[in-house]
C-alpha positions as CSV (number, residue, x, y, z in Angstrom):
1,M,-10.3,-40.0,51.3
2,G,-8.2,-36.8,50.7
3,Q,-5.5,-38.9,49.0
4,L,-7.9,-40.4,46.5
5,H,-9.1,-36.8,45.6
6,I,-5.5,-35.8,44.9
7,Y,-5.0,-38.8,42.5
8,Q,-8.2,-38.1,40.7
9,N,-7.3,-34.4,40.3
10,N,-3.9,-35.4,38.8
11,Y,-5.6,-37.7,36.3
12,L,-8.1,-34.9,35.5
13,I,-5.2,-32.5,34.7
14,V,-3.6,-35.1,32.4
15,F,-6.9,-35.8,30.7
16,V,-7.4,-32.0,30.1
17,F,-4.0,-31.6,28.6
18,L,-4.5,-34.7,26.4
19,C,-7.8,-33.3,25.1
20,L,-6.1,-29.9,24.4
21,G,-3.2,-31.6,22.7
22,I,-5.6,-33.4,20.4
23,L,-8.2,-30.7,19.8
24,L,-6.0,-27.7,19.2
25,P,-4.2,-29.1,16.1
26,V,-7.5,-30.5,14.8
27,I,-9.2,-27.2,15.2
28,A,-6.2,-25.3,13.7
29,L,-6.1,-27.6,10.6
30,F,-9.9,-27.3,10.2
31,L,-9.8,-23.5,10.4
32,G,-6.9,-23.4,8.0
33,R,-8.8,-25.5,5.5
34,L,-11.9,-23.5,5.9
35,L,-10.3,-20.1,5.5
36,R,-7.7,-20.7,2.8
37,P,-8.3,-19.6,-0.8
38,Y,-9.1,-22.5,-3.1
39,K,-8.6,-21.7,-6.7
40,P,-7.2,-24.8,-8.5
41,T,-5.6,-24.2,-11.9
42,E,-3.5,-26.5,-14.1
43,M,-0.4,-24.3,-13.5
44,K,-0.5,-24.9,-9.8
45,Y,-0.1,-28.6,-10.3
46,T,3.1,-28.3,-12.4
47,T,6.6,-28.8,-10.9
48,Y,8.3,-25.5,-10.0
49,E,11.9,-25.2,-10.9
50,S,13.0,-21.6,-10.1
51,G,10.5,-20.1,-12.5
52,I,11.6,-22.2,-15.4
53,D,9.3,-24.7,-17.1
54,P,10.2,-28.2,-16.2
55,F,12.3,-29.9,-18.8
56,Q,12.5,-33.4,-17.4
57,D,10.8,-35.7,-14.9
58,S,10.8,-34.3,-11.4
59,R,11.5,-37.6,-9.8
60,V,15.3,-37.8,-9.8
61,Q,17.1,-40.6,-8.2
62,F,19.6,-39.5,-5.6
63,N,22.6,-41.4,-4.4
64,V,22.0,-43.3,-1.2
65,R,25.3,-42.1,0.1
66,Y,23.9,-38.6,0.8
67,Y,21.2,-40.1,3.1
68,L,23.7,-42.3,4.9
69,F,26.0,-39.3,5.4
70,G,23.1,-37.3,6.9
71,L,22.2,-40.2,9.1
72,M,25.8,-40.5,10.4
73,F,25.7,-36.8,11.2
74,V,22.4,-37.2,13.2
75,I,23.9,-40.2,15.1
76,F,27.0,-38.3,16.2
77,D,25.0,-35.2,16.9
78,V,22.8,-37.2,19.3
79,E,26.0,-38.5,20.8
80,T,26.9,-35.0,21.9
81,V,23.5,-34.6,23.5
82,F,24.2,-37.6,25.6
83,L,27.8,-36.6,26.4
84,Y,27.1,-33.0,27.6
85,P,24.9,-33.8,30.7
86,W,27.4,-36.5,31.7
87,A,30.3,-34.0,31.4
88,V,28.5,-31.5,33.5
89,A,27.7,-33.9,36.3
90,Y,30.9,-35.9,36.1
91,D,32.0,-35.3,39.7
92,E,28.8,-36.6,41.2
93,L,28.5,-39.7,39.0
94,G,31.6,-41.6,39.9
95,L,33.6,-44.4,38.4
96,F,30.6,-46.5,37.2
97,A,29.3,-43.6,35.0
98,L,32.8,-43.2,33.6
99,I,33.0,-46.8,32.6
100,E,29.5,-46.6,31.1
101,M,30.4,-43.5,29.0
102,L,33.6,-45.1,27.8
103,F,31.6,-48.2,26.7
104,F,29.1,-45.8,24.9
105,V,32.0,-44.0,23.1
106,V,33.7,-47.2,22.2
107,I,30.5,-48.5,20.6
108,L,30.2,-45.2,18.6
109,M,33.8,-45.4,17.6
110,L,33.3,-49.0,16.3
111,G,30.3,-47.7,14.3
112,L,32.4,-44.9,12.9
113,I,35.3,-47.3,12.0
114,Y,32.7,-49.6,10.3
115,A,31.3,-46.6,8.3
116,W,34.8,-45.5,7.4
117,K,35.7,-49.0,6.1
118,K,32.5,-49.2,4.1
119,K,33.3,-45.8,2.6
120,V,30.1,-44.2,3.8
121,L,31.9,-41.0,4.8
122,K,33.3,-40.5,1.3
123,W,31.3,-37.6,-0.3
124,N,32.0,-38.3,-4.0
């Protein structure tokens, strides 16, 4: 009977945190909407360009290459997040982890070579 009480208590804690995780942002957004000043004017709905009146359409088409460059940065940044714990615990992990990490790095290198061949890394 005591074991059942411990499990129910654990679920109760999870339920309380789940309710807090949902209610706190909802309450904060509601209070922000309730307390903010609301004075709409035509000037507030215009596009802001460093204090200068807009002189063209604000929807400018950007080159996709910039997004791909940013995505490549994120991919290789995440790679370092995976490599660091492996490097710290290398002695305890053994040969299998070394082979797994080499496989991971080879896949990333193949992706880098592919991006290089497709000229994704070229900035201009």
